[in-house]
C-alpha beads as a LAMMPS data file, in Angstrom:
LAMMPS data file: protein, C-alpha beads

327 atoms
326 bonds

1 atom types
1 bond types

-500.0 500.0 xlo xhi
-500.0 500.0 ylo yhi
-500.0 500.0 zlo zhi

Masses

1 110.0

Atoms # bond

1 1 1 326.543 402.906 -110.675
2 1 1 329.463 403.319 -113.060
3 1 1 331.690 400.245 -113.117
4 1 1 335.371 400.706 -112.347
5 1 1 338.051 399.349 -114.665
6 1 1 338.771 396.568 -112.189
7 1 1 335.101 395.602 -112.071
8 1 1 335.024 395.445 -115.863
9 1 1 338.034 393.141 -115.851
10 1 1 336.229 390.980 -113.301
11 1 1 333.221 390.760 -115.621
12 1 1 335.542 389.593 -118.394
13 1 1 337.064 387.006 -116.076
14 1 1 333.664 385.649 -115.039
15 1 1 332.628 385.290 -118.665
16 1 1 335.897 383.485 -119.415
17 1 1 335.292 381.137 -116.447
18 1 1 331.864 380.182 -117.720
19 1 1 333.136 379.687 -121.284
20 1 1 336.007 377.422 -120.197
21 1 1 333.757 375.462 -117.849
22 1 1 331.173 374.880 -120.567
23 1 1 333.735 373.945 -123.203
24 1 1 335.233 371.427 -120.800
25 1 1 331.839 369.952 -119.911
26 1 1 331.014 369.556 -123.611
27 1 1 334.352 367.813 -124.220
28 1 1 333.942 365.459 -121.261
29 1 1 330.395 364.612 -122.293
30 1 1 331.643 363.698 -125.778
31 1 1 334.170 361.402 -124.090
32 1 1 331.290 359.665 -122.227
33 1 1 332.597 360.798 -118.843
34 1 1 329.382 362.622 -117.937
35 1 1 325.981 360.858 -117.638
36 1 1 322.591 362.164 -118.683
37 1 1 322.028 365.233 -120.835
38 1 1 324.109 368.388 -121.091
39 1 1 323.001 371.820 -122.334
40 1 1 325.835 374.357 -122.458
41 1 1 325.487 378.137 -122.632
42 1 1 328.490 378.943 -124.832
43 1 1 327.758 382.289 -126.472
44 1 1 325.342 383.471 -123.772
45 1 1 327.832 384.323 -121.009
46 1 1 327.150 388.064 -120.966
47 1 1 323.634 387.588 -119.585
48 1 1 324.306 385.786 -116.276
49 1 1 327.464 387.821 -115.656
50 1 1 325.839 391.167 -116.433
51 1 1 322.902 390.195 -114.235
52 1 1 324.506 388.628 -111.186
53 1 1 326.947 391.505 -110.657
54 1 1 323.828 393.489 -109.705
55 1 1 322.748 390.992 -107.043
56 1 1 323.545 390.372 -103.394
57 1 1 324.302 386.946 -101.981
58 1 1 320.839 386.699 -100.427
59 1 1 318.970 387.497 -103.639
60 1 1 317.136 384.609 -105.239
61 1 1 317.735 383.112 -108.692
62 1 1 315.769 380.490 -110.585
63 1 1 317.505 378.883 -113.522
64 1 1 316.821 376.725 -116.576
65 1 1 318.089 373.488 -118.112
66 1 1 320.937 375.659 -119.492
67 1 1 321.941 376.959 -116.084
68 1 1 325.635 376.347 -115.402
69 1 1 326.500 379.985 -116.129
70 1 1 323.839 381.290 -113.740
71 1 1 325.273 379.400 -110.786
72 1 1 328.859 380.297 -111.601
73 1 1 328.024 383.986 -112.049
74 1 1 326.193 384.014 -108.702
75 1 1 329.314 382.727 -106.962
76 1 1 328.915 378.957 -107.130
77 1 1 331.750 376.574 -106.320
78 1 1 333.038 375.169 -109.607
79 1 1 334.279 371.970 -107.953
80 1 1 330.862 371.149 -106.498
81 1 1 329.243 371.965 -109.830
82 1 1 331.526 369.668 -111.768
83 1 1 331.078 366.878 -109.230
84 1 1 327.304 367.218 -109.515
85 1 1 327.447 367.057 -113.305
86 1 1 329.584 363.908 -112.958
87 1 1 326.885 362.475 -110.660
88 1 1 329.233 362.255 -107.679
89 1 1 328.326 362.317 -103.991
90 1 1 330.405 365.457 -103.375
91 1 1 328.264 367.474 -105.787
92 1 1 325.838 370.223 -104.842
93 1 1 322.912 367.780 -104.795
94 1 1 325.006 364.735 -103.871
95 1 1 324.949 363.594 -107.478
96 1 1 321.162 363.332 -107.670
97 1 1 320.427 366.483 -109.634
98 1 1 322.967 366.407 -112.407
99 1 1 323.431 369.137 -114.978
100 1 1 319.806 370.300 -115.096
101 1 1 318.920 370.483 -111.403
102 1 1 321.787 372.138 -109.532
103 1 1 320.777 374.226 -106.513
104 1 1 322.576 376.131 -103.760
105 1 1 320.209 377.662 -101.222
106 1 1 323.076 379.396 -99.412
107 1 1 323.631 381.439 -102.587
108 1 1 319.937 381.949 -103.235
109 1 1 320.009 379.541 -106.210
110 1 1 316.589 377.902 -105.960
111 1 1 317.496 375.380 -108.616
112 1 1 317.997 374.838 -112.293
113 1 1 314.941 373.300 -113.902
114 1 1 314.368 370.751 -116.642
115 1 1 310.775 371.929 -117.087
116 1 1 310.327 374.674 -119.676
117 1 1 309.269 377.765 -117.726
118 1 1 309.439 375.855 -114.454
119 1 1 311.295 378.636 -112.655
120 1 1 308.772 381.371 -113.448
121 1 1 306.319 380.543 -110.691
122 1 1 309.088 379.603 -108.244
123 1 1 310.684 383.028 -108.620
124 1 1 307.292 384.657 -108.233
125 1 1 306.731 382.730 -105.019
126 1 1 310.158 383.804 -103.792
127 1 1 309.253 387.392 -104.597
128 1 1 306.032 387.047 -102.634
129 1 1 307.964 385.731 -99.627
130 1 1 310.290 388.740 -99.826
131 1 1 307.361 391.134 -99.824
132 1 1 305.609 389.351 -96.963
133 1 1 308.794 389.530 -94.888
134 1 1 309.317 393.181 -95.876
135 1 1 313.014 392.842 -96.692
136 1 1 315.216 394.234 -99.470
137 1 1 315.843 391.040 -101.399
138 1 1 314.920 390.509 -105.054
139 1 1 314.294 387.413 -107.151
140 1 1 315.644 386.931 -110.666
141 1 1 314.095 384.428 -113.045
142 1 1 316.042 383.266 -116.110
143 1 1 313.978 381.631 -118.858
144 1 1 314.064 381.078 -122.607
145 1 1 312.010 382.421 -125.506
146 1 1 310.021 379.194 -125.708
147 1 1 309.039 379.507 -122.054
148 1 1 307.411 382.867 -122.770
149 1 1 304.581 380.925 -124.447
150 1 1 303.843 378.840 -121.365
151 1 1 300.790 379.594 -119.257
152 1 1 303.093 379.875 -116.244
153 1 1 304.763 382.904 -117.857
154 1 1 301.514 384.843 -118.052
155 1 1 300.281 383.710 -114.645
156 1 1 303.585 384.638 -112.991
157 1 1 303.810 388.087 -114.570
158 1 1 300.165 388.792 -113.822
159 1 1 300.523 388.000 -110.114
160 1 1 303.852 389.801 -109.841
161 1 1 302.370 392.903 -111.440
162 1 1 299.220 393.147 -109.336
163 1 1 301.167 392.468 -106.136
164 1 1 304.189 394.629 -107.084
165 1 1 306.585 391.786 -106.366
166 1 1 310.378 392.352 -106.492
167 1 1 311.000 389.955 -109.378
168 1 1 313.107 390.549 -112.480
169 1 1 312.127 388.216 -115.317
170 1 1 315.042 387.763 -117.718
171 1 1 314.364 386.082 -121.041
172 1 1 317.504 384.646 -122.632
173 1 1 316.215 384.783 -126.194
174 1 1 318.634 382.697 -128.238
175 1 1 316.113 382.694 -131.112
176 1 1 315.248 378.990 -130.918
177 1 1 312.859 377.051 -128.716
178 1 1 314.875 373.854 -129.041
179 1 1 314.710 373.681 -132.869
180 1 1 311.799 376.040 -133.565
181 1 1 312.760 379.606 -134.548
182 1 1 311.046 382.417 -132.676
183 1 1 309.323 383.602 -135.849
184 1 1 307.400 380.298 -136.002
185 1 1 306.197 380.139 -132.412
186 1 1 305.112 383.722 -131.687
187 1 1 303.955 386.762 -133.634
188 1 1 305.703 389.421 -131.536
189 1 1 309.236 390.392 -132.484
190 1 1 310.213 391.584 -129.011
191 1 1 309.188 389.353 -126.135
192 1 1 309.539 392.373 -123.869
193 1 1 306.464 393.853 -125.592
194 1 1 304.362 391.390 -123.625
195 1 1 305.064 393.426 -120.494
196 1 1 302.491 395.961 -121.699
197 1 1 299.688 393.506 -120.959
198 1 1 300.658 393.529 -117.291
199 1 1 301.448 397.210 -116.889
200 1 1 305.096 396.654 -116.043
201 1 1 308.321 397.849 -117.707
202 1 1 309.552 395.750 -120.609
203 1 1 313.020 396.192 -122.109
204 1 1 314.885 394.449 -124.927
205 1 1 318.673 394.588 -124.825
206 1 1 321.657 393.197 -126.727
207 1 1 322.331 390.047 -124.737
208 1 1 325.861 389.800 -126.145
209 1 1 326.846 393.146 -124.605
210 1 1 327.633 392.539 -120.939
211 1 1 327.649 396.253 -120.068
212 1 1 324.275 396.812 -121.737
213 1 1 322.846 393.858 -119.792
214 1 1 324.317 395.207 -116.556
215 1 1 322.867 398.678 -117.050
216 1 1 319.340 397.435 -117.752
217 1 1 319.313 394.833 -114.981
218 1 1 320.844 397.222 -112.460
219 1 1 317.979 399.672 -112.983
220 1 1 315.408 396.886 -112.674
221 1 1 317.000 395.579 -109.469
222 1 1 317.071 399.038 -107.885
223 1 1 313.457 399.557 -108.859
224 1 1 312.422 396.211 -107.363
225 1 1 314.309 396.775 -104.100
226 1 1 312.570 400.108 -103.680
227 1 1 309.104 398.623 -104.037
228 1 1 308.637 399.457 -107.723
229 1 1 307.593 395.952 -108.714
230 1 1 308.677 393.571 -111.479
231 1 1 310.399 394.116 -114.818
232 1 1 310.520 391.956 -117.946
233 1 1 313.911 392.042 -119.680
234 1 1 314.605 390.324 -122.994
235 1 1 318.267 389.655 -123.760
236 1 1 318.756 388.822 -127.426
237 1 1 321.577 386.322 -127.831
238 1 1 322.583 383.098 -129.575
239 1 1 323.913 379.740 -128.451
240 1 1 327.010 378.680 -130.339
241 1 1 326.227 374.983 -130.004
242 1 1 323.084 372.885 -130.402
243 1 1 320.173 372.713 -128.013
244 1 1 321.912 369.874 -126.223
245 1 1 325.227 368.137 -126.794
246 1 1 324.724 365.711 -129.655
247 1 1 322.187 367.927 -131.437
248 1 1 322.642 367.604 -135.222
249 1 1 321.537 371.245 -135.649
250 1 1 319.640 370.643 -138.880
251 1 1 317.338 373.582 -138.201
252 1 1 319.846 376.424 -138.688
253 1 1 322.348 377.259 -141.400
254 1 1 326.118 377.391 -141.130
255 1 1 325.977 380.951 -142.441
256 1 1 323.675 382.009 -139.609
257 1 1 325.927 380.408 -137.018
258 1 1 328.987 382.059 -138.578
259 1 1 327.362 385.488 -138.408
260 1 1 326.590 385.079 -134.727
261 1 1 330.033 383.702 -133.905
262 1 1 331.361 387.051 -135.085
263 1 1 329.261 388.643 -132.313
264 1 1 330.896 386.488 -129.620
265 1 1 330.265 388.354 -126.332
266 1 1 333.656 387.536 -124.830
267 1 1 335.740 388.494 -127.863
268 1 1 333.640 391.604 -128.253
269 1 1 334.138 392.680 -124.642
270 1 1 337.850 391.878 -124.739
271 1 1 338.237 394.038 -127.838
272 1 1 336.395 396.896 -126.159
273 1 1 338.468 396.670 -122.977
274 1 1 341.718 396.426 -124.918
275 1 1 340.818 399.411 -127.065
276 1 1 340.266 401.481 -123.927
277 1 1 343.548 400.333 -122.383
278 1 1 341.743 398.512 -119.570
279 1 1 342.692 394.932 -120.474
280 1 1 346.293 394.315 -121.429
281 1 1 347.540 391.227 -123.241
282 1 1 349.439 390.225 -120.114
283 1 1 346.358 390.465 -117.916
284 1 1 344.289 388.498 -120.433
285 1 1 346.865 385.686 -120.428
286 1 1 346.995 385.672 -116.627
287 1 1 343.210 385.344 -116.491
288 1 1 343.290 382.520 -119.038
289 1 1 345.908 380.680 -117.001
290 1 1 343.975 381.170 -113.762
291 1 1 340.725 379.982 -115.316
292 1 1 342.358 376.913 -116.871
293 1 1 343.797 375.980 -113.490
294 1 1 340.432 376.372 -111.753
295 1 1 338.628 374.223 -114.308
296 1 1 341.337 371.536 -114.238
297 1 1 341.055 371.407 -110.448
298 1 1 337.268 371.079 -110.683
299 1 1 337.605 368.150 -113.101
300 1 1 340.186 366.470 -110.868
301 1 1 337.931 366.918 -107.837
302 1 1 334.973 365.413 -109.689
303 1 1 336.913 362.468 -111.098
304 1 1 338.372 361.599 -107.697
305 1 1 335.074 361.958 -105.839
306 1 1 333.108 358.834 -104.825
307 1 1 329.968 357.583 -106.511
308 1 1 326.802 358.038 -104.424
309 1 1 326.221 355.194 -101.974
310 1 1 323.151 353.042 -102.608
311 1 1 321.643 353.902 -99.229
312 1 1 321.499 357.583 -100.258
313 1 1 318.906 356.844 -102.950
314 1 1 315.920 357.632 -100.714
315 1 1 317.568 360.332 -98.607
316 1 1 316.363 363.899 -99.243
317 1 1 313.100 362.498 -100.592
318 1 1 311.128 362.962 -97.380
319 1 1 311.517 365.697 -94.803
320 1 1 312.780 364.862 -91.320
321 1 1 309.270 365.500 -89.978
322 1 1 307.787 362.796 -92.190
323 1 1 310.552 360.392 -91.201
324 1 1 309.836 361.030 -87.505
325 1 1 306.132 360.329 -88.044
326 1 1 306.959 357.086 -89.817
327 1 1 309.050 355.904 -86.898

Bonds

1 1 1 2
2 1 2 3
3 1 3 4
4 1 4 5
5 1 5 6
6 1 6 7
7 1 7 8
8 1 8 9
9 1 9 10
10 1 10 11
11 1 11 12
12 1 12 13
13 1 13 14
14 1 14 15
15 1 15 16
16 1 16 17
17 1 17 18
18 1 18 19
19 1 19 20
20 1 20 21
21 1 21 22
22 1 22 23
23 1 23 24
24 1 24 25
25 1 25 26
26 1 26 27
27 1 27 28
28 1 28 29
29 1 29 30
30 1 30 31
31 1 31 32
32 1 32 33
33 1 33 34
34 1 34 35
35 1 35 36
36 1 36 37
37 1 37 38
38 1 38 39
39 1 39 40
40 1 40 41
41 1 41 42
42 1 42 43
43 1 43 44
44 1 44 45
45 1 45 46
46 1 46 47
47 1 47 48
48 1 48 49
49 1 49 50
50 1 50 51
51 1 51 52
52 1 52 53
53 1 53 54
54 1 54 55
55 1 55 56
56 1 56 57
57 1 57 58
58 1 58 59
59 1 59 60
60 1 60 61
61 1 61 62
62 1 62 63
63 1 63 64
64 1 64 65
65 1 65 66
66 1 66 67
67 1 67 68
68 1 68 69
69 1 69 70
70 1 70 71
71 1 71 72
72 1 72 73
73 1 73 74
74 1 74 75
75 1 75 76
76 1 76 77
77 1 77 78
78 1 78 79
79 1 79 80
80 1 80 81
81 1 81 82
82 1 82 83
83 1 83 84
84 1 84 85
85 1 85 86
86 1 86 87
87 1 87 88
88 1 88 89
89 1 89 90
90 1 90 91
91 1 91 92
92 1 92 93
93 1 93 94
94 1 94 95
95 1 95 96
96 1 96 97
97 1 97 98
98 1 98 99
99 1 99 100
100 1 100 101
101 1 101 102
102 1 102 103
103 1 103 104
104 1 104 105
105 1 105 106
106 1 106 107
107 1 107 108
108 1 108 109
109 1 109 110
110 1 110 111
111 1 111 112
112 1 112 113
113 1 113 114
114 1 114 115
115 1 115 116
116 1 116 117
117 1 117 118
118 1 118 119
119 1 119 120
120 1 120 121
121 1 121 122
122 1 122 123
123 1 123 124
124 1 124 125
125 1 125 126
126 1 126 127
127 1 127 128
128 1 128 129
129 1 129 130
130 1 130 131
131 1 131 132
132 1 132 133
133 1 133 134
134 1 134 135
135 1 135 136
136 1 136 137
137 1 137 138
138 1 138 139
139 1 139 140
140 1 140 141
141 1 141 142
142 1 142 143
143 1 143 144
144 1 144 145
145 1 145 146
146 1 146 147
147 1 147 148
148 1 148 149
149 1 149 150
150 1 150 151
151 1 151 152
152 1 152 153
153 1 153 154
154 1 154 155
155 1 155 156
156 1 156 157
157 1 157 158
158 1 158 159
159 1 159 160
160 1 160 161
161 1 161 162
162 1 162 163
163 1 163 164
164 1 164 165
165 1 165 166
166 1 166 167
167 1 167 168
168 1 168 169
169 1 169 170
170 1 170 171
171 1 171 172
172 1 172 173
173 1 173 174
174 1 174 175
175 1 175 176
176 1 176 177
177 1 177 178
178 1 178 179
179 1 179 180
180 1 180 181
181 1 181 182
182 1 182 183
183 1 183 184
184 1 184 185
185 1 185 186
186 1 186 187
187 1 187 188
188 1 188 189
189 1 189 190
190 1 190 191
191 1 191 192
192 1 192 193
193 1 193 194
194 1 194 195
195 1 195 196
196 1 196 197
197 1 197 198
198 1 198 199
199 1 199 200
200 1 200 201
201 1 201 202
202 1 202 203
203 1 203 204
204 1 204 205
205 1 205 206
206 1 206 207
207 1 207 208
208 1 208 209
209 1 209 210
210 1 210 211
211 1 211 212
212 1 212 213
213 1 213 214
214 1 214 215
215 1 215 216
216 1 216 217
217 1 217 218
218 1 218 219
219 1 219 220
220 1 220 221
221 1 221 222
222 1 222 223
223 1 223 224
224 1 224 225
225 1 225 226
226 1 226 227
227 1 227 228
228 1 228 229
229 1 229 230
230 1 230 231
231 1 231 232
232 1 232 233
233 1 233 234
234 1 234 235
235 1 235 236
236 1 236 237
237 1 237 238
238 1 238 239
239 1 239 240
240 1 240 241
241 1 241 242
242 1 242 243
243 1 243 244
244 1 244 245
245 1 245 246
246 1 246 247
247 1 247 248
248 1 248 249
249 1 249 250
250 1 250 251
251 1 251 252
252 1 252 253
253 1 253 254
254 1 254 255
255 1 255 256
256 1 256 257
257 1 257 258
258 1 258 259
259 1 259 260
260 1 260 261
261 1 261 262
262 1 262 263
263 1 263 264
264 1 264 265
265 1 265 266
266 1 266 267
267 1 267 268
268 1 268 269
269 1 269 270
270 1 270 271
271 1 271 272
272 1 272 273
273 1 273 274
274 1 274 275
275 1 275 276
276 1 276 277
277 1 277 278
278 1 278 279
279 1 279 280
280 1 280 281
281 1 281 282
282 1 282 283
283 1 283 284
284 1 284 285
285 1 285 286
286 1 286 287
287 1 287 288
288 1 288 289
289 1 289 290
290 1 290 291
291 1 291 292
292 1 292 293
293 1 293 294
294 1 294 295
295 1 295 296
296 1 296 297
297 1 297 298
298 1 298 299
299 1 299 300
300 1 300 301
301 1 301 302
302 1 302 303
303 1 303 304
304 1 304 305
305 1 305 306
306 1 306 307
307 1 307 308
308 1 308 309
309 1 309 310
310 1 310 311
311 1 311 312
312 1 312 313
313 1 313 314
314 1 314 315
315 1 315 316
316 1 316 317
317 1 317 318
318 1 318 319
319 1 319 320
320 1 320 321
321 1 321 322
322 1 322 323
323 1 323 324
324 1 324 325
325 1 325 326
326 1 326 327
């Protein structure tokens, strides 16, 4: 499906939303207004946006510890996200999940995950449920290059391949597993090459090119919906900031970072759209103003929201059935 000019502008807007949200979260964390840990995805926005435009509301997504962009791209409520990151009761998980564990089952978001590779088997299970129910949903699993060395990666892809499950495995390869460069933790250059072992398609794509990501994922989604089974997609990208906020980044050079900053996916897409006469300076400023307003409102909502009540500490721990049995 060829994207219209308006759809391309919407992709740009979604990337800008994620960038502004993440920049704001990083700033607030530095000001000690956010508890816990924060991992932002600045520089990787093209991947969730190029992917989620291919999905329906009912399609499943499993995320990672760097998952804010996934939820936003899937249609998440920025106010509820910000409140959750602040640890407030009005957040998606009532302040109990925080930055690394946001979920929204109504949107098919089965949860961000602090465990490396934790979403691989969850997405595979979701894919199995889709096949057993014989419906047209798909499951998308986002994971990092480090997670591709986990046993769960191989187990998940093996099961998905032999059962032809409708799962799209998307590796966000930002070249570092925390502080270890890819060249030091695996011999293969393209993680997508590992698809050969399971007899499924494997594709590597420029993860900083939102249209390239869209085109590859769109084909994989169509294939999965039509019973063609799973696909492994590697999106090569780069995070502009450290592994987590506060990371000293002693493992990479300033020159390397500078080179990748020049490949910024948002600036690159804006330049392309402007050159084709699709994105005008006026429209770009209107989008910036709209995004700033949305993020400011999300921060206000989070700051004004109440802290979780003490009695909520054990709620959502047991199911209602267990509680009934106890009584």
